[in-house]
C-alpha positions as CSV (number, residue, x, y, z in Angstrom):
1,X,74.4,-53.3,104.9
2,X,76.4,-56.5,104.5
3,X,77.7,-56.2,108.0
4,X,74.2,-55.9,109.3
5,X,73.0,-59.0,107.4
6,X,76.0,-61.0,108.6
7,X,75.4,-60.0,112.2
8,X,71.8,-61.0,111.9
9,X,72.7,-64.3,110.3
10,X,75.3,-64.9,113.0
11,X,72.7,-64.2,115.8
12,X,70.1,-66.4,114.2
13,X,72.5,-69.3,113.7
14,X,73.7,-68.9,117.3
15,X,70.1,-69.1,118.5
16,X,69.4,-72.2,116.6
17,X,72.6,-73.8,118.0
18,X,71.6,-72.9,121.5
19,X,68.1,-74.4,121.0
20,X,69.7,-77.7,119.7
21,X,72.0,-77.7,122.7
22,X,69.1,-77.3,125.1
23,X,67.3,-80.1,123.4
24,X,70.3,-82.4,123.7
25,X,70.7,-81.5,127.4
26,X,67.1,-82.4,128.0
27,X,67.4,-85.7,126.2
28,X,70.5,-86.5,128.2
29,X,68.8,-85.7,131.5
30,X,65.9,-87.9,130.6
31,X,68.4,-90.7,129.9
32,X,69.9,-90.2,133.3
33,X,66.5,-89.9,135.0
34,X,66.7,-93.3,136.6
35,X,70.1,-92.7,138.2
36,X,69.6,-89.0,139.1
37,X,66.1,-87.5,139.1
38,X,67.5,-84.2,140.4
39,X,68.9,-83.4,137.0
40,X,65.4,-83.0,135.6
41,X,64.5,-80.7,138.5
42,X,67.5,-78.5,137.8
43,X,66.4,-78.2,134.1
44,X,63.1,-76.7,135.4
45,X,60.0,-76.2,133.3
46,X,61.8,-77.3,130.1
47,X,61.8,-80.8,131.4
48,X,58.1,-81.1,132.0
49,X,56.9,-82.4,128.6
50,X,59.5,-85.2,128.5
51,X,58.8,-86.0,132.1
52,X,55.1,-86.4,131.4
53,X,56.1,-88.9,128.7
54,X,58.2,-90.8,131.1
55,X,55.1,-91.4,133.3
56,X,54.2,-94.1,130.8
57,X,57.6,-95.8,130.7
58,X,57.5,-99.5,131.3
59,X,60.2,-99.3,134.0
60,X,58.6,-98.6,137.4
61,X,61.7,-96.9,138.7
62,X,61.7,-94.4,135.8
63,X,58.0,-93.7,136.3
64,X,58.6,-93.0,140.0
65,X,61.6,-90.8,139.3
66,X,59.6,-88.8,136.7
67,X,56.7,-88.4,139.2
68,X,59.1,-87.3,141.9
69,X,60.7,-84.7,139.6
70,X,57.3,-83.5,138.4
71,X,56.0,-83.0,141.9
72,X,59.1,-81.0,142.8
73,X,58.6,-78.8,139.8
74,X,55.0,-78.2,140.9
75,X,53.3,-77.7,137.5
76,X,49.5,-78.1,137.7
77,X,49.4,-80.1,134.5
78,X,52.1,-82.4,135.8
79,X,50.3,-83.0,139.0
80,X,47.0,-83.8,137.2
81,X,48.9,-86.3,135.0
82,X,50.5,-88.0,138.0
83,X,47.1,-88.3,139.7
84,X,45.6,-89.6,136.5
85,X,48.4,-92.1,135.9
86,X,48.1,-93.6,139.4
87,X,44.4,-94.2,139.0
88,X,43.6,-91.9,141.9
89,X,39.9,-90.8,141.8
90,X,40.8,-87.4,143.3
91,X,41.6,-85.5,140.2
């Protein structure tokens, strides 16, 4: 019984550590978005929420890189956000 509980605890802790590592990786990718937008594309769907936030960044280059990455990811919500942030009436 003790071995079962320890195994469960180990798996649970390992899962939490992996989630934190994924979160850190996404944050690092968003920090490097201006220099290398392809990083966000390689992260896939996990990068969509932070990229949507980057569409409102004061830096024009960061906004452009985020829009580029979002269009490459092809998520409908992302495409609607891009159209909405550009003021395009087709939305």
